gemmi code that builds the backbone of each chain (N, CA, C; Angstrom):
import gemmi

chains = {
    "A": [
        ("MET", (35.015, 10.099, -40.350), (35.351, 10.569, -41.276), (36.516, 11.040, -41.315)),
        ("ARG", (37.524, 10.698, -42.643), (38.589, 11.214, -42.951), (38.811, 11.697, -44.009)),
        ("SER", (39.611, 12.657, -44.046), (40.064, 13.345, -45.309), (40.569, 12.484, -46.547)),
        ("ILE", (40.167, 12.749, -47.606), (41.062, 11.557, -48.646), (41.673, 12.605, -49.728)),
        ("GLY", (41.777, 13.770, -49.237), (42.675, 14.742, -50.302), (41.955, 15.975, -49.989)),
        ("VAL", (42.307, 16.868, -50.976), (42.150, 18.250, -50.974), (41.774, 18.736, -52.124)),
        ("VAL", (40.988, 19.959, -52.325), (40.682, 21.148, -53.098), (41.653, 21.502, -53.875)),
        ("ARG", (42.269, 21.470, -54.687), (43.084, 23.026, -55.099), (42.514, 24.163, -55.960)),
        ("SER", (42.179, 25.327, -55.481), (41.585, 26.088, -56.246), (42.022, 27.609, -56.862)),
        ("LEU", (41.456, 28.227, -57.630), (42.110, 29.803, -57.392), (41.405, 30.515, -56.565)),
        ("LEU", (40.355, 29.920, -56.307), (39.129, 30.950, -54.966), (39.845, 30.413, -53.910)),
        ("ALA", (40.145, 31.825, -53.045), (40.722, 31.651, -52.038), (40.171, 31.753, -50.478)),
        ("ASP", (38.975, 32.268, -50.830), (38.127, 32.410, -49.706), (36.550, 32.250, -50.043)),
        ("ARG", (35.360, 32.112, -48.875), (34.478, 32.057, -49.357), (33.557, 32.919, -50.596)),
        ("SER", (33.791, 34.356, -49.754), (33.767, 35.760, -50.240), (33.626, 35.372, -51.635)),
        ("GLU", (34.560, 34.535, -52.536), (35.149, 34.668, -53.690), (33.743, 33.487, -54.419)),
        ("ALA", (33.691, 32.774, -53.714), (32.792, 31.541, -54.126), (31.706, 31.863, -54.737)),
        ("PRO", (31.316, 31.125, -56.026), (29.530, 31.561, -55.920), (29.098, 30.181, -55.541)),
        ("ARG", (27.499, 31.009, -55.464), (26.955, 30.214, -54.526), (26.268, 28.885, -55.375)),
        ("GLN", (26.213, 28.587, -56.914), (25.668, 27.624, -57.889), (27.019, 27.206, -58.822)),
        ("PRO", (27.034, 25.808, -58.817), (28.323, 25.592, -59.589), (28.275, 25.724, -61.690)),
        ("ASP", (27.149, 26.432, -61.725), (26.900, 27.067, -63.240), (27.107, 29.009, -62.694)),
        ("GLU", (27.731, 29.024, -61.859), (27.506, 30.697, -61.881), (29.271, 31.059, -62.027)),
        ("ASP", (30.104, 30.473, -62.465), (31.251, 30.700, -63.360), (32.037, 30.493, -62.359)),
        ("ALA", (32.178, 29.081, -62.291), (32.850, 28.338, -61.286), (34.499, 27.867, -61.693)),
        ("PRO", (35.678, 28.143, -61.078), (36.560, 27.711, -61.867), (36.910, 26.491, -62.116)),
        ("ALA", (37.495, 26.080, -62.874), (38.570, 24.813, -62.893), (38.779, 24.447, -61.523)),
        ("ALA", (39.162, 23.194, -61.291), (40.106, 22.801, -60.065), (40.442, 21.407, -60.284)),
        ("GLU", (41.731, 20.910, -58.987), (42.362, 20.351, -58.995), (41.594, 19.493, -57.802)),
        ("ILE", (41.682, 17.999, -57.290), (41.033, 17.120, -56.482), (42.583, 16.557, -56.133)),
        ("VAL", (43.302, 17.153, -55.387), (44.608, 16.170, -54.892), (44.460, 14.999, -54.041)),
        ("LEU", (44.224, 13.592, -54.044), (44.266, 12.616, -53.248), (45.067, 12.179, -52.836)),
        ("ASP", (44.955, 11.717, -51.165), (45.875, 11.572, -50.440), (46.794, 9.804, -51.679)),
        ("ASP", (47.721, 9.579, -51.286), (48.431, 8.426, -52.183), (47.754, 7.256, -51.654)),
        ("ASP", (46.939, 6.887, -50.734), (46.733, 5.342, -50.003), (45.613, 5.294, -50.703)),
        ("VAL", (44.626, 6.182, -50.992), (43.415, 5.974, -52.077), (43.393, 6.287, -53.640)),
        ("CYS", (44.723, 5.997, -53.870), (44.727, 6.083, -55.015), (43.949, 5.243, -56.102)),
        ("PRO", (44.453, 3.803, -55.830), (43.704, 2.720, -56.039), (41.874, 2.820, -56.433)),
        ("ALA", (41.482, 3.667, -55.231), (39.973, 3.739, -55.969), (39.791, 4.584, -57.126)),
        ("LEU", (40.822, 5.454, -57.470), (40.407, 5.951, -59.090), (40.094, 5.587, -60.352)),
        ("VAL", (40.827, 4.019, -59.922), (41.030, 3.700, -61.519), (39.288, 3.313, -62.081)),
        ("GLY", (39.650, 3.598, -63.308), (37.875, 3.584, -64.017), (37.481, 5.114, -63.746)),
        ("ILE", (37.723, 5.816, -63.342), (37.646, 7.437, -63.177), (38.533, 7.955, -64.703)),
        ("GLU", (37.778, 8.366, -65.816), (38.548, 9.121, -67.086), (38.055, 10.729, -67.624)),
        ("PRO", (38.700, 11.039, -68.183), (38.046, 12.552, -68.819), (36.583, 12.051, -69.312)),
        ("GLY", (35.754, 13.465, -68.988), (34.628, 13.300, -69.730), (33.602, 12.749, -68.646)),
        ("ASP", (33.862, 12.379, -67.818), (33.306, 11.146, -66.547), (32.461, 12.529, -65.694)),
        ("ARG", (31.306, 12.344, -65.632), (30.662, 13.511, -64.648), (30.442, 12.565, -63.025)),
        ("ILE", (30.764, 13.391, -61.970), (31.237, 12.835, -60.827), (30.599, 13.605, -59.946)),
        ("GLU", (29.863, 12.781, -58.697), (29.550, 13.602, -57.660), (31.203, 13.573, -56.874)),
        ("LEU", (31.481, 15.153, -56.719), (32.251, 14.946, -55.428), (31.653, 15.696, -54.275)),
        ("LEU", (32.458, 14.683, -53.484), (31.541, 14.910, -51.706), (32.774, 15.794, -50.807)),
        ("THR", (32.988, 16.740, -50.341), (33.493, 17.669, -49.423), (33.207, 18.149, -47.986)),
        ("TRP", (34.288, 18.291, -47.731), (33.867, 19.315, -46.178), (34.049, 20.744, -46.154)),
        ("LEU", (32.709, 21.318, -46.072), (32.943, 22.743, -46.203), (33.470, 23.352, -45.095)),
        ("HIS", (34.315, 23.243, -44.225), (35.398, 23.360, -43.270), (34.891, 24.923, -42.585)),
        ("LEU", (34.926, 25.593, -43.617), (34.389, 27.214, -43.246), (33.143, 27.823, -42.401)),
        ("ALA", (32.175, 26.784, -42.678), (30.760, 26.644, -42.393), (30.617, 26.731, -41.210)),
        ("ASP", (29.647, 27.672, -40.921), (29.008, 27.680, -39.522), (27.841, 26.167, -39.004)),
        ("ARG", (28.001, 25.417, -37.949), (27.285, 23.939, -38.546), (26.393, 24.697, -37.290)),
        ("SER", (26.567, 25.583, -36.904), (24.870, 26.139, -35.538), (24.090, 26.563, -36.354)),
        ("THR", (23.958, 27.057, -37.348), (23.258, 27.507, -38.494), (21.962, 26.148, -38.522)),
        ("LEU", (20.292, 26.525, -38.297), (19.594, 25.976, -38.693), (18.549, 26.301, -39.961)),
        ("SER", (18.292, 27.934, -39.704), (17.871, 28.212, -41.276), (18.112, 29.672, -41.675)),
        ("THR", (17.974, 30.097, -43.016), (18.925, 31.137, -43.449), (17.773, 31.392, -44.687)),
        ("HIS", (18.287, 32.954, -44.985), (17.481, 33.164, -46.169), (18.391, 32.791, -47.770)),
        ("PRO", (17.864, 32.094, -48.106), (17.972, 31.651, -49.230), (18.823, 32.482, -50.113)),
        ("ARG", (20.125, 32.274, -50.480), (21.268, 32.870, -51.443), (21.690, 33.741, -50.757)),
        ("GLY", (21.296, 34.011, -49.639), (21.738, 35.482, -48.652), (21.029, 36.338, -49.134)),
        ("ASP", (19.379, 36.519, -49.561), (18.951, 37.578, -50.045), (17.734, 37.334, -48.697)),
        ("ALA", (17.812, 38.863, -48.272), (17.041, 39.124, -47.151), (15.708, 39.090, -47.355)),
        ("SER", (15.181, 39.374, -48.468), (13.570, 39.504, -48.892), (13.588, 38.026, -49.015)),
        ("ARG", (14.074, 36.741, -49.173), (13.285, 35.607, -49.250), (12.927, 35.167, -47.643)),
        ("PRO", (12.045, 34.425, -47.724), (11.349, 33.896, -46.218), (12.697, 33.265, -45.769)),
        ("LEU", (12.506, 33.241, -44.526), (13.727, 32.051, -43.578), (13.383, 30.687, -44.147)),
        ("THR", (14.246, 30.031, -43.810), (14.140, 28.986, -44.615), (14.710, 27.393, -44.190)),
        ("GLY", (14.718, 26.503, -43.619), (15.203, 25.322, -42.592), (16.721, 25.262, -43.924)),
        ("VAL", (17.952, 25.010, -43.583), (19.134, 24.715, -44.076), (18.726, 23.649, -44.990)),
        ("PHE", (17.874, 22.194, -44.723), (17.991, 20.878, -45.404), (16.862, 21.380, -46.276)),
        ("ALA", (16.078, 22.242, -46.465), (15.571, 22.847, -47.642), (16.628, 23.998, -48.556)),
        ("THR", (17.873, 24.168, -48.470), (18.745, 25.013, -49.455), (20.288, 24.659, -49.462)),
        ("ARG", (20.544, 25.048, -50.232), (21.833, 24.356, -50.726), (22.781, 25.440, -49.794)),
        ("SER", (22.614, 26.208, -48.883), (23.648, 26.517, -47.846), (24.751, 25.676, -47.208)),
        ("PRO", (26.230, 26.257, -47.368), (27.007, 25.130, -46.600), (26.817, 25.051, -45.339)),
        ("ASP", (25.975, 26.497, -44.771), (25.913, 26.369, -43.288), (25.047, 25.513, -42.630)),
        ("ARG", (25.120, 24.513, -41.941), (24.388, 23.726, -42.036), (24.983, 22.226, -40.741)),
        ("PRO", (24.048, 21.513, -40.241), (24.584, 20.541, -39.068), (26.015, 20.215, -39.671)),
        ("ASN", (25.893, 19.266, -40.533), (26.961, 18.621, -41.107), (27.025, 18.919, -42.300)),
        ("PRO", (28.402, 20.261, -42.548), (28.512, 20.994, -43.585), (29.164, 20.120, -45.008)),
        ("VAL", (28.633, 18.967, -45.810), (28.785, 18.295, -46.562), (28.857, 19.267, -47.625)),
        ("GLY", (29.656, 19.437, -48.789), (29.109, 19.638, -50.259), (29.177, 18.818, -51.162)),
        ("LEU", (28.525, 18.866, -51.806), (27.800, 18.019, -52.832), (28.282, 18.739, -54.290)),
        ("HIS", (28.956, 18.208, -55.377), (29.533, 19.291, -56.351), (29.235, 17.971, -57.592)),
        ("THR", (28.403, 18.277, -58.413), (28.705, 17.573, -59.667), (29.276, 18.650, -60.770)),
        ("VAL", (30.103, 17.562, -60.899), (31.811, 18.255, -61.776), (31.606, 16.728, -63.156)),
        ("THR", (32.565, 17.978, -64.296), (32.975, 16.514, -64.738), (34.716, 16.895, -65.096)),
        ("VAL", (34.746, 15.725, -65.113), (36.532, 15.337, -64.814), (36.715, 15.396, -65.978)),
        ("THR", (38.549, 16.299, -65.864), (38.987, 16.551, -67.104), (40.081, 16.196, -67.316)),
        ("ALA", (40.863, 15.243, -66.417), (42.161, 14.934, -66.785), (42.304, 14.162, -65.497)),
        ("VAL", (42.844, 12.788, -65.352), (43.366, 12.327, -63.928), (44.559, 12.114, -64.739)),
        ("LEU", (45.792, 12.573, -63.966), (47.286, 12.836, -63.693), (47.604, 12.198, -62.457)),
        ("GLY", (47.872, 10.759, -62.255), (48.251, 10.164, -60.848), (47.205, 10.841, -59.619)),
        ("ASN", (47.768, 11.130, -59.143), (47.105, 11.316, -57.758), (45.723, 12.374, -58.111)),
        ("VAL", (46.148, 13.341, -59.360), (45.029, 14.434, -59.301), (44.315, 14.525, -60.287)),
        ("VAL", (42.838, 14.728, -59.767), (41.919, 14.955, -60.660), (41.488, 16.605, -60.987)),
        ("ARG", (41.736, 16.855, -62.088), (41.269, 17.895, -62.247), (39.501, 17.799, -63.239)),
        ("VAL", (39.014, 18.755, -62.877), (37.577, 18.989, -62.717), (37.521, 20.345, -63.314)),
        ("ASP", (36.088, 20.618, -64.088), (35.677, 21.920, -64.514), (34.931, 22.499, -63.256)),
        ("GLY", (34.014, 23.767, -63.740), (34.044, 24.522, -62.493), (33.356, 23.804, -61.487)),
        ("LEU", (33.771, 24.114, -60.182), (33.949, 23.950, -58.585), (33.659, 24.703, -58.188)),
        ("GLU", (32.527, 24.925, -56.773), (32.351, 26.290, -56.178), (33.188, 25.990, -54.897)),
        ("ALA", (33.806, 25.103, -54.671), (34.571, 24.829, -53.151), (36.154, 25.821, -53.238)),
        ("VAL", (36.586, 26.464, -52.743), (37.248, 27.196, -51.914), (38.788, 26.222, -52.018)),
        ("ASP", (39.965, 26.866, -52.324), (41.150, 26.185, -52.180), (41.258, 25.758, -50.709)),
        ("GLY", (41.911, 24.614, -50.852), (42.469, 23.893, -49.508), (41.079, 23.107, -48.390)),
        ("THR", (39.859, 22.958, -49.396), (38.676, 22.392, -48.830), (39.076, 20.617, -48.820)),
        ("PRO", (38.574, 19.897, -47.417), (38.743, 18.805, -47.791), (37.915, 17.828, -48.201)),
        ("VAL", (38.364, 16.863, -48.965), (37.921, 16.112, -49.709), (37.460, 14.816, -48.975)),
        ("ILE", (36.260, 14.166, -49.221), (36.037, 13.138, -48.603), (35.528, 11.915, -49.291)),
        ("ASP", (34.573, 11.702, -50.528), (34.086, 11.664, -51.617), (33.982, 11.555, -52.784)),
        ("ILE", (34.121, 10.420, -53.889), (33.767, 10.419, -55.263), (32.731, 9.563, -55.889)),
        ("LYS", (31.640, 9.816, -56.783), (31.537, 8.768, -57.165), (30.582, 9.236, -58.638)),
        ("PRO", (30.764, 8.017, -59.290), (29.627, 8.599, -60.946), (28.159, 9.255, -60.138)),
        ("SER", (28.293, 9.822, -61.089), (26.936, 10.526, -61.473), (26.166, 9.996, -62.015)),
        ("LEU", (24.792, 9.514, -61.109), (24.075, 8.665, -62.189), (23.562, 9.333, -63.077)),
        ("GLY", (23.098, 10.613, -63.066), (22.451, 11.314, -64.337), (23.300, 11.244, -65.598)),
        ("GLY", (24.709, 10.902, -64.986), (25.460, 11.190, -66.348), (26.092, 10.203, -66.782)),
        ("LEU", (26.229, 9.151, -66.185), (27.112, 7.753, -66.119), (26.126, 6.389, -66.292)),
        ("GLY", (24.701, 6.599, -66.184), (24.319, 4.987, -65.820), (24.707, 4.604, -64.960)),
        ("LEU", (24.314, 3.112, -64.249), (24.740, 2.143, -62.995), (25.977, 1.579, -63.600)),
        ("ARG", (26.596, 1.882, -62.877), (28.040, 0.702, -62.876), (27.973, -0.344, -61.474)),
    ],
    "B": [
        ("MET", (32.050, 14.975, -38.053), (30.369, 14.711, -38.152), (29.513, 14.087, -37.278)),
        ("ARG", (28.664, 14.507, -37.431), (27.413, 13.971, -36.537), (26.169, 13.135, -37.039)),
        ("SER", (25.493, 12.719, -36.105), (24.210, 12.235, -36.850), (23.248, 12.835, -36.747)),
        ("ILE", (22.455, 13.025, -37.411), (21.514, 14.112, -37.185), (20.012, 13.587, -37.096)),
        ("GLY", (20.188, 11.663, -36.879), (18.810, 10.870, -37.244), (19.410, 9.682, -37.591)),
        ("VAL", (17.736, 9.138, -37.789), (18.403, 7.640, -38.519), (17.255, 6.652, -39.304)),
        ("VAL", (17.772, 6.206, -40.442), (16.855, 5.451, -41.122), (15.675, 4.607, -40.428)),
        ("ARG", (14.334, 4.995, -40.684), (13.437, 3.528, -40.435), (13.126, 2.956, -41.318)),
        ("SER", (13.284, 1.662, -41.658), (12.934, 1.077, -42.817), (12.560, -0.310, -42.555)),
        ("LEU", (11.798, -1.372, -43.767), (11.533, -2.692, -43.158), (12.397, -3.739, -43.855)),
        ("LEU", (13.927, -3.172, -44.552), (15.133, -3.628, -44.767), (15.817, -3.704, -43.501)),
        ("ALA", (16.081, -5.042, -43.283), (17.006, -5.056, -41.959), (18.303, -5.196, -41.941)),
        ("ASP", (18.697, -5.769, -43.068), (20.310, -5.849, -43.644), (20.358, -5.380, -45.351)),
        ("ARG", (22.025, -5.541, -45.128), (22.532, -5.234, -46.373), (22.069, -6.492, -47.438)),
        ("SER", (21.917, -7.932, -46.997), (21.499, -8.645, -48.107), (20.151, -8.567, -48.783)),
        ("GLU", (19.602, -7.622, -48.039), (17.979, -7.337, -48.548), (18.409, -5.757, -49.204)),
        ("ALA", (19.210, -5.049, -49.574), (19.007, -3.833, -49.582), (19.335, -4.219, -50.842)),
        ("PRO", (18.265, -3.729, -52.129), (18.410, -3.470, -53.778), (20.090, -2.850, -53.685)),
        ("ARG", (20.805, -2.977, -54.742), (21.961, -2.187, -54.862), (21.590, -0.713, -55.694)),
        ("GLN", (20.324, -0.475, -56.462), (20.040, 0.675, -56.697), (18.752, 1.294, -56.799)),
        ("PRO", (18.408, 2.376, -56.715), (17.294, 2.831, -55.622), (16.029, 2.526, -56.406)),
        ("ASP", (16.377, 2.432, -57.457), (15.060, 1.991, -58.645), (14.748, 0.535, -58.942)),
        ("GLU", (15.366, -0.021, -57.921), (15.265, -1.814, -57.755), (14.105, -1.736, -56.865)),
        ("ASP", (12.795, -1.294, -57.084), (12.163, -1.805, -55.583), (12.770, -1.334, -53.983)),
        ("ALA", (13.191, -0.610, -54.150), (13.370, -0.234, -52.553), (12.005, 0.401, -51.818)),
        ("PRO", (11.629, -0.045, -50.463), (10.533, 0.356, -49.784), (10.553, 1.703, -49.721)),
        ("ALA", (9.769, 2.419, -49.208), (9.402, 3.374, -48.503), (9.995, 3.040, -47.508)),
        ("ALA", (10.506, 4.414, -46.644), (10.954, 4.741, -45.554), (11.199, 6.259, -44.879)),
        ("GLU", (11.042, 6.051, -43.448), (11.173, 6.989, -42.677), (12.065, 7.354, -42.554)),
        ("ILE", (12.766, 9.075, -41.945), (14.039, 9.235, -41.793), (13.864, 10.134, -40.307)),
        ("VAL", (13.703, 9.504, -39.513), (13.487, 10.186, -38.024), (14.280, 11.269, -37.854)),
        ("LEU", (14.213, 12.407, -37.212), (15.294, 13.243, -37.313), (15.549, 13.601, -35.999)),
        ("ASP", (16.731, 13.873, -34.860), (16.509, 14.463, -33.852), (16.112, 15.861, -33.608)),
        ("ASP", (15.454, 16.170, -32.714), (14.895, 17.251, -32.039), (15.365, 18.332, -32.383)),
        ("ASP", (16.821, 18.673, -32.071), (17.678, 19.935, -32.155), (16.984, 20.185, -33.627)),
        ("VAL", (17.789, 19.557, -34.492), (17.344, 19.494, -35.899), (16.294, 19.949, -36.780)),
        ("CYS", (15.323, 19.727, -35.881), (14.181, 20.010, -36.798), (13.503, 21.582, -37.225)),
        ("PRO", (14.489, 22.741, -36.670), (13.687, 23.850, -37.582), (14.921, 23.975, -38.755)),
        ("ALA", (15.342, 22.500, -39.344), (16.223, 22.986, -40.355), (15.356, 22.759, -41.401)),
        ("LEU", (14.358, 21.648, -40.907), (12.798, 21.275, -42.123), (12.159, 21.936, -42.656)),
        ("VAL", (11.912, 22.891, -42.217), (10.844, 24.184, -42.521), (11.652, 24.400, -44.193)),
        ("GLY", (9.884, 24.048, -45.268), (10.385, 24.204, -46.523), (10.626, 23.685, -47.084)),
        ("ILE", (10.950, 22.284, -46.004), (10.514, 20.405, -47.155), (9.434, 19.848, -46.904)),
        ("GLU", (8.600, 19.639, -48.617), (7.421, 19.438, -48.627), (7.204, 18.234, -49.375)),
        ("PRO", (5.875, 17.761, -48.987), (5.550, 16.508, -50.158), (5.864, 16.758, -51.822)),
        ("GLY", (6.397, 15.880, -51.996), (6.874, 15.839, -53.617), (8.082, 16.503, -53.521)),
        ("ASP", (8.810, 16.927, -52.784), (10.479, 17.497, -52.648), (11.144, 16.231, -53.464)),
        ("ARG", (11.799, 16.491, -54.202), (12.728, 15.456, -54.155), (14.023, 16.062, -53.423)),
        ("ILE", (14.740, 15.315, -52.310), (15.681, 15.265, -52.198), (17.206, 14.540, -52.233)),
        ("GLU", (17.890, 14.865, -51.698), (19.020, 14.270, -51.599), (19.718, 14.104, -50.333)),
        ("LEU", (19.368, 12.500, -49.917), (19.748, 12.094, -48.776), (20.846, 11.976, -48.195)),
        ("LEU", (21.745, 12.330, -47.635), (23.060, 11.461, -47.437), (23.245, 11.066, -46.122)),
        ("THR", (23.370, 9.462, -46.006), (23.353, 8.580, -44.832), (25.129, 8.161, -44.491)),
        ("TRP", (25.189, 7.515, -43.948), (26.507, 7.066, -43.144), (26.371, 5.659, -43.134)),
        ("LEU", (27.143, 5.028, -44.336), (26.321, 3.873, -44.560), (27.841, 2.564, -43.442)),
        ("HIS", (26.966, 2.398, -42.318), (27.617, 2.075, -40.913), (28.193, 0.425, -40.872)),
        ("LEU", (27.533, -0.035, -42.400), (27.736, -1.298, -42.078), (28.870, -2.133, -42.882)),
        ("ALA", (29.228, -0.592, -43.829), (30.412, -0.724, -44.789), (32.095, -1.748, -44.518)),
        ("ASP", (32.346, -2.057, -45.450), (34.019, -2.246, -45.155), (34.839, -0.782, -45.767)),
        ("ARG", (35.433, 0.125, -44.702), (36.336, 1.262, -44.944), (37.243, 0.827, -45.925)),
        ("SER", (37.759, -0.402, -45.843), (38.992, -0.442, -46.607), (38.955, -0.686, -47.571)),
        ("THR", (37.688, -1.284, -48.631), (37.970, -1.334, -49.752), (38.047, -0.265, -50.683)),
        ("LEU", (39.163, -0.496, -51.620), (39.279, 0.606, -53.022), (39.115, 0.140, -53.885)),
        ("SER", (38.934, -0.862, -54.363), (38.064, -1.624, -55.524), (37.464, -2.685, -55.662)),
        ("THR", (36.548, -2.744, -56.545), (35.866, -4.182, -56.578), (35.020, -4.477, -57.861)),
        ("HIS", (34.085, -5.508, -57.924), (33.631, -5.705, -58.961), (32.225, -5.388, -58.846)),
        ("PRO", (32.200, -4.349, -59.865), (30.788, -3.354, -59.956), (29.698, -4.092, -59.936)),
        ("ARG", (28.898, -3.825, -58.917), (27.392, -4.482, -58.340), (27.537, -6.338, -58.382)),
        ("GLY", (28.757, -6.351, -57.649), (29.159, -7.663, -57.374), (29.405, -8.668, -57.783)),
        ("ASP", (29.346, -8.468, -59.548), (29.380, -9.346, -60.534), (30.779, -9.525, -61.137)),
        ("ALA", (31.440, -10.750, -60.639), (32.872, -11.016, -61.037), (33.093, -11.201, -62.080)),
        ("SER", (32.158, -11.199, -63.393), (32.636, -11.006, -64.286), (33.238, -9.428, -65.021)),
        ("ARG", (32.574, -8.389, -64.254), (32.965, -7.891, -64.165), (34.946, -6.785, -64.055)),
        ("PRO", (35.397, -6.351, -64.468), (36.729, -5.947, -64.385), (36.707, -4.906, -63.455)),
        ("LEU", (37.670, -5.301, -62.244), (38.343, -4.836, -60.867), (38.041, -3.227, -61.357)),
        ("THR", (37.455, -2.064, -60.470), (36.942, -0.990, -60.696), (37.701, -0.188, -59.215)),
        ("GLY", (37.993, 0.677, -59.357), (38.193, 1.398, -58.412), (36.815, 1.704, -57.539)),
        ("VAL", (36.986, 2.120, -56.367), (35.438, 2.557, -55.312), (34.938, 3.889, -56.052)),
        ("PHE", (35.609, 5.030, -56.211), (35.246, 6.259, -56.678), (34.261, 6.166, -57.876)),
        ("ALA", (34.384, 4.996, -58.614), (33.947, 4.614, -59.865), (32.715, 4.124, -59.713)),
        ("THR", (32.966, 3.428, -58.435), (31.231, 2.749, -58.293), (30.214, 3.619, -56.949)),
        ("ARG", (29.087, 2.916, -57.459), (28.338, 3.078, -55.974), (28.413, 2.434, -54.635)),
        ("SER", (29.155, 1.788, -54.889), (29.490, 0.691, -53.899), (29.413, 1.327, -52.536)),
        ("PRO", (28.379, 0.776, -51.801), (28.922, 1.410, -49.752), (30.199, 1.184, -49.523)),
        ("ASP", (30.725, -0.043, -49.810), (32.225, -0.303, -49.301), (33.539, 0.698, -50.115)),
        ("ARG", (33.719, 2.121, -49.076), (34.493, 2.650, -49.787), (35.357, 3.824, -48.252)),
        ("PRO", (36.468, 4.313, -48.265), (37.264, 4.949, -47.547), (36.014, 5.782, -46.426)),
        ("ASN", (34.914, 6.319, -47.128), (34.582, 7.046, -46.046), (32.971, 6.710, -47.051)),
        ("PRO", (32.042, 5.956, -45.999), (31.235, 5.525, -47.225), (29.547, 5.997, -46.248)),
        ("VAL", (29.493, 7.294, -47.246), (28.572, 8.326, -47.243), (27.584, 7.626, -48.525)),
        ("GLY", (26.321, 7.233, -48.061), (25.397, 7.064, -49.213), (24.270, 8.368, -50.025)),
        ("LEU", (24.811, 8.489, -50.465), (23.861, 9.330, -51.141), (22.532, 9.278, -52.504)),
        ("HIS", (21.390, 9.279, -51.774), (20.072, 9.069, -52.114), (19.196, 10.018, -53.095)),
        ("THR", (18.747, 9.961, -54.025), (17.943, 11.091, -54.321), (16.204, 9.992, -53.753)),
        ("VAL", (15.623, 10.627, -53.189), (14.140, 10.294, -53.266), (12.909, 11.516, -53.080)),
        ("THR", (12.292, 11.053, -53.294), (10.796, 11.922, -52.812), (10.219, 12.166, -51.843)),
        ("VAL", (10.256, 12.965, -51.447), (9.524, 13.035, -50.138), (8.177, 12.982, -49.851)),
        ("THR", (7.107, 11.886, -48.829), (5.894, 11.790, -49.678), (4.963, 12.428, -47.881)),
        ("ALA", (5.871, 12.730, -46.735), (4.841, 13.175, -45.587), (5.980, 13.825, -44.754)),
        ("VAL", (5.527, 14.716, -43.888), (6.314, 15.864, -43.195), (5.396, 15.767, -41.490)),
        ("LEU", (5.966, 14.522, -40.582), (5.218, 15.225, -39.602), (5.920, 14.833, -38.573)),
        ("GLY", (6.441, 16.247, -38.370), (7.125, 16.460, -37.149), (8.627, 16.595, -37.222)),
        ("ASN", (9.089, 15.668, -36.971), (10.639, 15.083, -36.668), (10.713, 13.985, -37.739)),
        ("VAL", (9.533, 13.413, -38.241), (9.802, 12.394, -39.172), (9.120, 13.102, -41.336)),
        ("VAL", (10.245, 12.668, -41.386), (9.890, 12.691, -43.209), (9.774, 10.949, -43.659)),
        ("ARG", (8.837, 11.290, -44.338), (8.636, 10.178, -45.017), (9.290, 9.792, -46.885)),
        ("VAL", (9.531, 8.784, -47.440), (10.352, 9.064, -48.732), (10.150, 7.498, -49.558)),
        ("ASP", (9.852, 7.588, -50.398), (9.547, 6.589, -51.240), (11.029, 6.002, -51.824)),
        ("GLY", (10.792, 5.132, -52.366), (11.725, 3.843, -52.336), (13.544, 4.650, -51.910)),
        ("LEU", (13.931, 4.051, -50.395), (14.948, 4.169, -50.074), (15.854, 2.992, -49.938)),
        ("GLU", (16.867, 2.586, -50.334), (17.769, 1.349, -50.246), (19.009, 1.526, -49.064)),
        ("ALA", (18.536, 2.484, -48.209), (19.432, 2.482, -47.025), (18.823, 0.860, -45.454)),
        ("VAL", (19.846, 0.180, -45.227), (19.069, -0.191, -44.204), (18.798, 0.572, -43.075)),
        ("ASP", (17.465, -0.187, -41.974), (17.338, 0.438, -41.079), (18.487, 0.599, -39.936)),
        ("GLY", (18.049, 1.324, -39.185), (19.138, 2.309, -38.323), (20.572, 2.546, -38.594)),
        ("THR", (20.618, 3.463, -40.239), (21.432, 3.589, -40.777), (21.289, 5.381, -40.650)),
        ("PRO", (22.423, 5.447, -39.736), (22.886, 7.146, -39.499), (22.489, 8.015, -40.864)),
        ("VAL", (21.992, 9.335, -40.248), (21.264, 10.048, -41.666), (22.630, 11.253, -41.444)),
        ("ILE", (23.214, 12.010, -42.734), (23.911, 13.429, -41.601), (23.522, 14.341, -42.647)),
        ("ASP", (22.580, 14.660, -43.523), (22.161, 15.672, -44.302), (21.366, 15.331, -45.240)),
        ("ILE", (20.205, 16.187, -45.552), (19.303, 16.491, -46.029), (19.604, 17.655, -46.795)),
        ("LYS", (19.292, 17.654, -48.793), (19.719, 18.495, -49.262), (18.520, 18.774, -50.275)),
        ("PRO", (18.224, 20.004, -51.090), (16.971, 19.799, -52.130), (17.974, 19.175, -53.478)),
        ("SER", (17.481, 18.380, -54.360), (17.880, 17.717, -55.102), (17.748, 18.701, -56.486)),
        ("LEU", (18.929, 19.581, -57.039), (18.717, 20.317, -58.246), (17.991, 19.919, -59.393)),
        ("GLY", (18.321, 18.525, -59.537), (17.871, 18.271, -60.556), (16.350, 18.248, -61.003)),
        ("GLY", (15.518, 18.062, -59.282), (14.035, 18.266, -59.394), (13.527, 19.546, -58.591)),
        ("LEU", (14.357, 20.619, -57.844), (13.915, 21.654, -57.306), (14.139, 23.005, -58.157)),
        ("GLY", (15.267, 22.743, -58.623), (15.877, 24.034, -58.867), (16.555, 24.641, -58.061)),
        ("LEU", (17.127, 25.780, -58.297), (18.088, 26.629, -57.310), (17.174, 27.184, -56.347)),
        ("ARG", (17.373, 26.810, -54.949), (16.706, 28.069, -54.158), (17.677, 28.368, -53.092)),
    ],
}
model = gemmi.Model(1)
for chain_id, residues in chains.items():
    chain = gemmi.Chain(chain_id)
    for i, (resn, *xyz) in enumerate(residues, 1):
        res = gemmi.Residue()
        res.name, res.seqid = resn, gemmi.SeqId(i, " ")
        for name, pos in zip(("N", "CA", "C"), xyz):
            atom = gemmi.Atom()
            atom.name, atom.element = name, gemmi.Element(name[0])
            atom.pos, atom.b_iso = gemmi.Position(*pos), 0.0
            res.add_atom(atom)
        chain.add_residue(res)
    model.add_chain(chain)
structure = gemmi.Structure()
structure.add_model(model)
structure.setup_entities()
């Protein structure tokens, strides 16, 4: 796997990042590597996309967790949660494109911190239908 | 990134795989590596999950494609399509769990071929709500 770009965000570290995208995550920019820019053709403002990231600050040895960090909840396998701590810390974020400017894609509410590597972008089937 | 398991399916190669999961994809099994089994706790029949795979047969040099292999459609960047051919060929499959038996998770309609490496399992936010 390779990094295809990076998240630029006002979120500086994990303690600031909301746990879910509907919890006041800020707008952010995806700055893509120049060589993959042709793969953006067809992405337009208003599109719903699945942004896949590599959550580089995660603990990859974690196999179970208390959901949402709440110790009163029963210990749960990480595959049944959205915890970033998991064997392969791939972040999956459904966001809306607000602008495409060269190699920069602006999106609304994204809960990934500044500097998070980007690994893929796909159309959201919920929002766009099949292409 | 590491493989956490493998898809076992009647689909032997890409020519047999439907392009979208609603097109008669067969049931399949996800056979997880023993060491990650604790991460399955909480996954139950009926759960909708996002299964992330590594589409190992894909062409990683492809940046644009005719959607759905239809040459009459305009050439489109792969990030605006669900083509498996893309810089990081991560497959994203929303499927329903039908059984969990030790390290084996049975799912309904999955369009990945037999032997596809599995990289992550997450609850589908559309189906389960937030955990």
